[in-house]
C-alpha positions as CSV (number, residue, x, y, z in Angstrom):
1,M,-0.2,0.0,0.0
2,I,1.6,3.5,-0.8
3,K,1.1,5.7,2.4
4,S,2.2,8.9,0.6
5,Q,-0.4,10.4,-1.6
6,R,1.6,11.9,-4.0
7,W,3.7,9.0,-4.5
8,F,0.2,7.0,-5.3
9,V,-0.5,10.1,-8.1
10,V,2.9,9.1,-9.2
11,A,1.6,5.4,-9.6
12,L,-1.2,6.0,-11.2
13,L,0.9,8.1,-13.9
14,F,2.9,5.1,-14.2
15,L,0.1,3.3,-15.4
16,A,-1.5,5.6,-17.6
17,G,2.5,5.6,-19.4
18,V,1.7,1.8,-19.6
19,I,-1.4,2.2,-21.3
20,N,-0.1,5.2,-23.6
21,Y,2.8,3.0,-24.9
22,L,0.6,-0.3,-25.1
23,D,-1.8,1.7,-27.3
24,R,0.7,3.7,-29.0
25,A,3.1,0.3,-30.1
26,A,0.1,-1.3,-31.0
27,L,0.2,-0.3,-34.8
28,S,3.9,-1.0,-35.0
29,I,3.7,-4.6,-33.9
30,A,0.7,-5.3,-36.5
31,A,2.1,-3.4,-39.2
32,P,2.8,-6.6,-41.0
33,L,-0.7,-7.5,-40.8
34,I,-2.3,-3.9,-41.7
35,Q,0.1,-3.7,-44.6
36,K,-0.8,-7.2,-45.6
37,D,-4.5,-6.6,-45.2
38,L,-5.0,-3.0,-46.5
39,N,-2.0,-3.4,-49.2
40,F,0.5,-1.0,-47.9
41,S,3.9,-0.3,-49.3
42,H,6.8,0.9,-47.0
43,A,6.7,4.7,-47.9
44,Q,2.7,4.4,-47.2
45,M,3.4,2.8,-44.2
46,G,5.6,5.4,-43.0
47,I,3.3,7.9,-43.9
48,V,1.1,6.4,-41.6
49,F,3.7,6.2,-38.8
50,S,4.1,9.9,-39.1
51,S,1.0,11.0,-39.1
52,F,0.0,10.2,-35.5
53,F,2.9,12.8,-34.8
54,I,0.8,15.9,-36.7
55,G,-1.8,15.7,-34.0
56,Y,0.7,14.5,-31.1
57,A,3.2,17.4,-31.4
58,L,0.4,20.0,-32.1
59,F,-1.3,19.5,-28.6
60,N,2.0,18.7,-26.8
61,F,1.9,22.3,-26.5
62,V,-1.9,22.7,-26.6
63,G,-2.2,20.3,-23.8
64,G,0.4,22.3,-21.4
65,V,-0.9,25.3,-22.1
66,L,-4.1,24.1,-20.9
67,S,-2.8,22.6,-17.9
68,D,-1.5,25.8,-16.9
69,K,-4.9,27.8,-17.2
70,V,-7.7,25.1,-16.5
71,G,-5.3,22.2,-14.5
72,A,-3.7,19.4,-15.2
73,K,-5.7,16.6,-13.6
74,R,-9.0,17.5,-16.4
75,V,-6.3,17.8,-19.1
76,F,-5.1,14.9,-18.7
77,G,-8.2,12.6,-18.2
78,T,-9.9,14.1,-21.6
79,A,-6.6,13.3,-23.3
80,M,-6.8,9.5,-21.9
81,G,-10.8,9.3,-22.7
82,V,-9.7,10.9,-26.3
83,W,-7.0,8.7,-26.9
84,S,-8.2,5.4,-26.0
85,V,-11.2,6.0,-28.1
86,F,-9.5,6.5,-31.4
87,C,-7.5,3.7,-30.5
88,G,-10.4,1.8,-30.7
89,A,-11.9,3.1,-33.6
90,T,-8.4,2.0,-35.7
91,A,-10.4,-0.9,-36.1
92,L,-12.3,0.4,-38.4
93,A,-9.9,1.6,-41.1
94,S,-10.4,0.9,-44.4
95,G,-7.2,2.3,-46.2
96,I,-4.9,4.5,-46.0
97,G,-7.0,7.7,-45.6
98,S,-9.1,6.7,-43.0
99,L,-6.2,5.4,-41.1
100,I,-4.2,8.6,-41.4
101,V,-7.5,10.8,-40.0
102,L,-7.8,8.4,-37.2
103,R,-4.0,8.0,-36.2
104,V,-4.3,12.3,-36.2
105,L,-6.8,11.9,-34.0
106,F,-5.4,9.2,-31.9
107,G,-2.3,11.7,-31.5
108,M,-4.0,15.3,-30.8
109,G,-5.5,12.7,-27.9
110,E,-2.2,11.6,-26.5
111,G,-0.2,14.6,-26.9
112,P,-1.0,16.3,-23.7
113,F,0.4,13.1,-22.3
114,S,3.7,14.5,-21.1
115,S,3.7,18.3,-20.4
116,S,0.0,17.4,-18.4
117,N,1.7,14.8,-16.1
118,S,5.1,16.9,-15.6
119,K,2.5,19.8,-14.4
120,M,1.0,17.2,-12.4
121,V,4.2,16.8,-10.5
122,N,4.8,20.3,-10.6
123,N,1.9,20.5,-8.1
124,W,2.8,17.2,-5.7
125,F,6.4,17.3,-5.6
126,P,9.3,19.1,-3.8
127,R,12.0,20.2,-6.3
128,K,14.6,17.7,-5.0
129,E,12.4,14.6,-6.0
130,V,11.2,16.1,-9.5
131,A,13.1,14.3,-11.6
132,S,12.9,11.3,-9.8
133,A,9.2,11.4,-9.7
134,I,9.0,12.3,-13.8
135,G,11.1,8.8,-14.1
136,V,9.2,6.3,-12.0
137,I,5.9,7.7,-14.3
138,S,7.6,7.9,-17.7
139,S,9.4,4.1,-17.2
140,G,5.4,3.0,-17.6
141,T,6.0,3.8,-21.0
142,P,8.5,1.4,-22.5
143,L,6.7,-1.3,-20.2
144,G,4.3,-0.6,-21.9
145,G,5.8,-1.1,-25.2
146,A,7.1,-4.3,-23.8
147,L,3.8,-5.6,-23.5
148,A,2.1,-4.9,-26.7
149,G,5.0,-7.1,-28.5
150,P,3.0,-10.6,-26.9
151,V,-0.3,-8.8,-26.4
152,V,-1.1,-7.3,-29.4
153,G,1.0,-10.2,-31.6
154,F,-1.1,-13.1,-29.3
155,M,-4.5,-11.0,-30.1
156,A,-4.0,-10.0,-34.0
157,V,-2.8,-13.8,-34.7
158,Q,-5.9,-15.0,-32.7
159,F,-9.0,-13.0,-33.2
160,G,-7.2,-10.5,-35.7
161,W,-5.7,-7.1,-35.4
162,R,-8.5,-5.1,-35.3
163,W,-9.9,-6.5,-31.9
164,A,-6.8,-6.0,-30.6
165,F,-7.2,-1.9,-30.3
166,V,-10.9,-2.2,-29.0
167,A,-9.2,-4.3,-25.9
168,I,-6.9,-1.8,-25.1
169,M,-9.5,1.2,-25.4
170,L,-11.6,-0.9,-22.9
171,L,-8.5,-0.7,-20.5
172,G,-7.9,3.1,-20.7
173,L,-11.1,3.9,-20.2
174,A,-11.3,1.7,-17.0
175,W,-7.7,3.8,-16.0
176,L,-9.9,7.2,-16.7
177,V,-12.9,5.9,-13.8
178,L,-9.7,5.5,-11.3
179,W,-8.1,9.0,-12.0
180,A,-11.4,10.6,-11.2
181,A,-12.4,8.8,-8.4
182,T,-9.0,9.1,-6.9
183,T,-7.1,12.1,-7.4
184,T,-7.1,16.1,-6.9
185,E,-5.4,18.9,-8.7
186,H,-3.2,20.0,-5.8
187,P,-2.4,18.4,-2.8
188,H,-3.9,20.2,0.2
189,E,-7.6,18.9,-2.1
190,N,-7.3,15.9,-1.4
191,A,-8.6,14.6,1.7
192,R,-5.8,11.2,2.0
193,T,-3.2,14.0,2.3
194,T,-1.4,14.3,5.6
195,P,-0.8,17.8,6.9
196,D,3.1,16.7,7.1
197,E,3.1,15.8,3.8
198,I,1.7,19.0,2.5
199,E,4.4,20.8,4.5
200,L,7.0,18.7,3.1
201,I,5.6,19.6,-0.3
202,R,5.1,23.7,0.3
203,A,8.7,23.2,1.7
204,G,10.3,22.0,-1.1
205,Q,8.2,24.5,-3.8
206,A,9.5,27.5,-1.8
207,D,11.9,29.4,-3.7
208,E,10.2,30.5,-7.1
209,H,11.0,34.5,-6.8
210,A,14.0,34.7,-8.8
211,I,13.6,32.8,-11.9
212,A,9.7,34.1,-12.1
213,H,10.7,37.8,-12.5
214,S,13.1,40.0,-14.0
215,A,15.7,42.4,-12.3
216,D,12.9,45.5,-12.4
217,G,10.4,42.7,-10.7
218,E,8.3,42.9,-14.0
219,R,6.9,39.1,-14.1
220,L,7.8,36.8,-16.4
221,G,5.6,36.0,-19.5
222,L,5.9,32.6,-21.2
223,R,7.2,34.2,-24.4
224,H,10.4,35.3,-22.3
225,F,10.8,31.6,-21.3
226,L,10.1,30.1,-24.9
227,R,13.3,32.1,-26.5
228,K,16.0,31.3,-24.2
229,P,18.8,29.5,-25.8
230,I,18.6,26.8,-22.9
231,I,14.9,25.6,-23.2
232,L,15.8,25.3,-27.4
233,A,18.8,23.6,-26.5
234,T,16.8,21.2,-24.5
235,A,14.3,20.9,-27.2
236,F,16.7,19.8,-29.9
237,A,18.3,17.3,-27.1
238,F,14.9,15.7,-26.5
239,F,14.2,15.9,-30.7
240,S,16.8,13.5,-31.1
241,Y,16.1,11.5,-28.3
242,N,12.7,11.2,-29.9
243,Y,14.4,10.3,-33.6
244,V,15.8,7.5,-31.8
245,L,13.0,6.4,-30.2
246,F,10.3,6.8,-32.5
247,F,13.0,5.2,-35.2
248,F,12.6,2.1,-33.1
249,L,8.8,2.5,-31.8
250,S,8.0,2.8,-35.8
251,W,10.2,1.0,-37.9
252,F,12.1,-2.3,-35.6
253,P,9.6,-4.7,-35.7
254,T,9.1,-4.4,-39.1
255,Y,13.0,-4.2,-39.8
256,L,13.4,-8.0,-37.7
257,T,10.5,-9.9,-39.9
258,E,12.4,-8.4,-43.2
259,A,15.8,-8.4,-42.3
260,H,16.0,-11.3,-39.9
261,H,12.9,-12.8,-41.0
262,L,11.4,-13.3,-37.9
263,S,7.7,-14.4,-37.7
264,L,5.1,-12.4,-36.0
265,R,5.5,-14.2,-33.0
266,D,9.2,-14.2,-32.5
267,M,9.0,-10.4,-33.2
268,S,6.2,-9.6,-30.7
269,F,8.8,-11.2,-27.9
270,A,12.1,-10.0,-29.3
271,T,11.3,-6.3,-29.3
272,V,10.1,-7.2,-25.3
273,I,14.2,-7.3,-24.4
274,P,15.2,-3.4,-25.3
275,W,11.6,-2.0,-23.9
276,L,12.2,-3.8,-20.5
277,L,15.7,-2.6,-20.8
278,G,14.4,1.0,-21.5
279,S,11.7,0.9,-18.4
280,I,14.8,-0.1,-16.1
281,G,16.6,2.9,-17.6
282,L,13.6,5.2,-17.6
283,A,12.9,4.7,-14.0
284,A,16.6,5.0,-13.1
285,G,17.8,7.9,-14.7
286,G,15.8,10.3,-12.9
287,F,17.1,9.1,-9.3
288,I,20.8,9.5,-10.6
289,S,20.3,13.1,-12.2
290,D,18.5,14.0,-8.5
291,F,22.0,12.5,-7.0
292,I,24.3,13.9,-8.8
293,L,22.1,17.3,-7.9
294,R,22.6,15.8,-4.3
295,L,26.6,15.6,-4.8
296,T,27.4,18.7,-7.0
297,G,24.3,20.9,-5.8
298,K,24.1,21.9,-9.2
299,P,20.8,21.1,-10.8
300,L,21.7,21.7,-14.6
301,L,25.2,20.3,-14.1
302,S,23.4,16.7,-13.0
303,R,21.2,17.0,-16.2
304,K,24.1,18.0,-18.3
305,I,26.2,15.4,-17.4
306,V,23.1,12.4,-17.8
307,L,22.2,13.6,-21.2
308,G,25.6,14.3,-22.6
309,S,27.1,10.6,-21.6
310,C,24.0,8.9,-22.1
311,L,22.7,10.2,-25.5
312,G,26.0,9.9,-26.8
313,A,26.3,6.2,-25.6
314,A,22.9,5.3,-27.1
315,A,24.0,7.1,-30.9
316,V,27.0,4.4,-31.2
317,C,24.9,1.2,-30.3
318,V,21.6,2.4,-32.8
319,A,24.1,3.3,-35.5
320,L,26.0,-0.2,-35.0
321,A,22.5,-2.1,-34.5
322,G,22.0,-2.2,-38.8
323,R,25.3,-3.2,-39.9
324,V,25.8,-6.4,-37.7
325,A,24.5,-9.6,-39.5
326,S,22.6,-11.7,-36.6
327,T,19.6,-11.1,-35.2
328,Q,20.6,-11.5,-31.4
329,G,23.5,-8.5,-32.3
330,A,21.1,-6.7,-33.8
331,V,18.5,-6.7,-30.5
332,A,21.2,-6.7,-28.2
333,L,22.5,-3.5,-29.5
334,M,19.4,-1.7,-29.7
335,S,18.3,-2.8,-26.4
336,V,21.6,-0.9,-25.1
337,S,20.7,1.8,-27.2
338,I,17.2,2.6,-25.8
339,F,18.3,1.8,-22.3
340,F,21.1,4.8,-22.4
341,L,18.5,7.0,-24.9
342,Y,15.8,6.4,-21.6
343,V,17.9,7.2,-18.9
344,T,17.9,10.8,-20.2
345,G,14.0,10.8,-20.6
346,A,13.6,12.7,-17.1
347,V,15.8,15.0,-17.6
348,Y,14.4,17.0,-20.5
349,W,11.3,17.5,-18.0
350,A,13.7,18.2,-15.0
351,V,15.6,21.1,-16.8
352,I,12.3,23.3,-17.3
353,Q,11.3,22.5,-13.8
354,D,14.7,23.8,-12.5
355,I,14.2,27.0,-14.7
356,V,10.8,27.5,-15.6
357,P,8.5,28.8,-12.4
358,R,5.3,26.8,-11.7
359,E,2.9,28.7,-13.6
360,H,4.3,28.3,-16.9
361,V,5.8,24.8,-16.3
362,G,2.9,23.4,-18.9
363,G,3.4,25.6,-21.4
364,V,6.9,25.4,-21.8
365,G,7.0,21.8,-21.3
366,G,4.5,21.8,-23.8
367,F,6.3,23.6,-26.3
368,V,9.5,21.9,-25.9
369,H,7.2,18.5,-26.4
370,L,6.0,20.1,-29.6
371,L,9.5,20.8,-30.9
372,A,10.9,17.5,-29.9
373,N,8.1,15.6,-31.7
374,L,8.8,17.1,-34.7
375,A,10.9,14.1,-34.8
376,G,8.4,11.7,-35.1
377,V,6.8,13.8,-38.1
378,I,9.7,13.5,-39.8
379,G,11.2,10.4,-39.2
380,P,9.2,7.5,-39.8
381,A,8.5,9.1,-42.8
382,V,12.1,9.6,-44.1
383,T,12.7,5.7,-42.6
384,G,10.2,4.6,-44.5
385,F,11.4,6.5,-48.2
386,I,14.9,5.7,-47.4
387,V,14.4,2.1,-47.2
388,E,12.3,2.0,-50.2
389,A,14.6,3.7,-51.9
390,T,17.7,1.1,-51.0
391,H,15.6,-1.9,-51.9
392,G,14.9,-2.9,-48.5
393,N,18.0,-1.8,-47.0
394,Y,17.8,-0.3,-43.3
395,T,21.8,0.5,-42.7
396,S,21.5,4.1,-43.7
397,A,18.0,5.0,-41.6
398,F,20.1,3.0,-38.4
399,V,23.2,5.1,-39.0
400,L,21.4,8.7,-39.4
401,A,19.5,8.0,-36.4
402,G,22.8,7.1,-34.3
403,V,24.3,10.9,-36.0
404,I,21.2,13.0,-34.7
405,A,21.5,11.3,-31.4
406,V,25.5,12.7,-31.5
407,L,24.0,15.9,-32.3
408,G,21.5,16.3,-29.4
409,A,24.5,15.2,-26.9
410,V,26.7,18.3,-28.0
411,C,24.0,20.7,-28.0
412,S,23.2,19.1,-24.6
413,L,27.2,19.9,-23.1
414,V,27.1,23.2,-25.1
415,W,24.0,24.9,-24.0
416,I,23.3,23.4,-20.5
417,R,24.9,25.2,-17.9
418,E,24.5,26.3,-14.5
419,P,24.0,30.5,-14.6
420,S,26.5,33.1,-14.7
421,A,27.7,34.3,-11.6
422,S,26.1,37.9,-12.5
423,A,23.0,36.3,-12.9
424,L,23.0,34.5,-9.9
425,N,23.8,37.8,-7.5
426,M,20.9,39.3,-9.5
427,K,18.5,36.5,-8.3
428,R,19.9,36.5,-5.0
429,A,19.0,40.8,-4.6
430,W,15.5,39.4,-5.2
């Protein structure tokens, strides 16, 4: 039993993350059957994969702004309901046009997921626990991806791919009932939150005046934070993370069936390994970053160390994964790449929480997530055209993913840094 109410909220958001990626990964697991059933080429399937991110990226920002304006609980619950319904509606697709429309609407529903749960963490947690909480929540997403392989694969083989989407829709709607019954926007509104826990949270959130005001005392608006180089650098590093992640999410299952000739059943189980390692990486990454923070006392230094080293390691592994001849080697390298990639998963959100005041966390987080998810619009389609142009060869697509991850690592090392001494003195004056 979870005695702390703030960690109960994390547990619910963790389960939502499992459902989120179970829903999202379902299409890539069922893709070989869908391609055959609806007669799609690789280029067409790449466009279908990318279409999700058109709605998703736009509603990253919309969902973040709405979380600041009307509350993260309401936005998150609405998002879960919308994406669950349109996940189930995927079963109605009859061709490329209808499937693209359904994927765009599904993406719009999933768009607020990360920015609204980041806002919930901002409402419910002291600063020193932020990265840890986001890491635990985020670790549910690769676990959902891991479950998608055997669950969707089994249902698709036994009952047809359409019924798999209907079943996971019902799971999301059941979660929504629990969310509505047990969760509140803020700790003090919840009868199960103890006075001691409320005081701990308030004390850990106390000092925001410095980052919320300019030198002349003027309240800083959302636009000020969207233009900051550190925010744009974080967004690009997040873009590189997503490029590798969505390459894996969209195309790696099909790569295993085509390049390594795995059956749908064997492919479904092979993809579990990278997702499980990713779940461990995500859960660990936030705690690692917070541990370095406690050692150094420098939040942005701790975030930079994790981003630079782990994005670099992920880049090397994904670039090599497409060049090995054996199935075991490809799965092993991709698994290690996803592990290191996911260690960074909570850190982008932690950077935002470190430098943005509470009233703008949702909007800035949504903006960063929007820019990052342009990788989803671009990456799967680019991969589809690369594979089509090279007559089924995936090597160049793996290398491109590695190069983009290297650029993300360099960007984070150069532009994510602690404030200058003059900036610190100005803050102390306030």
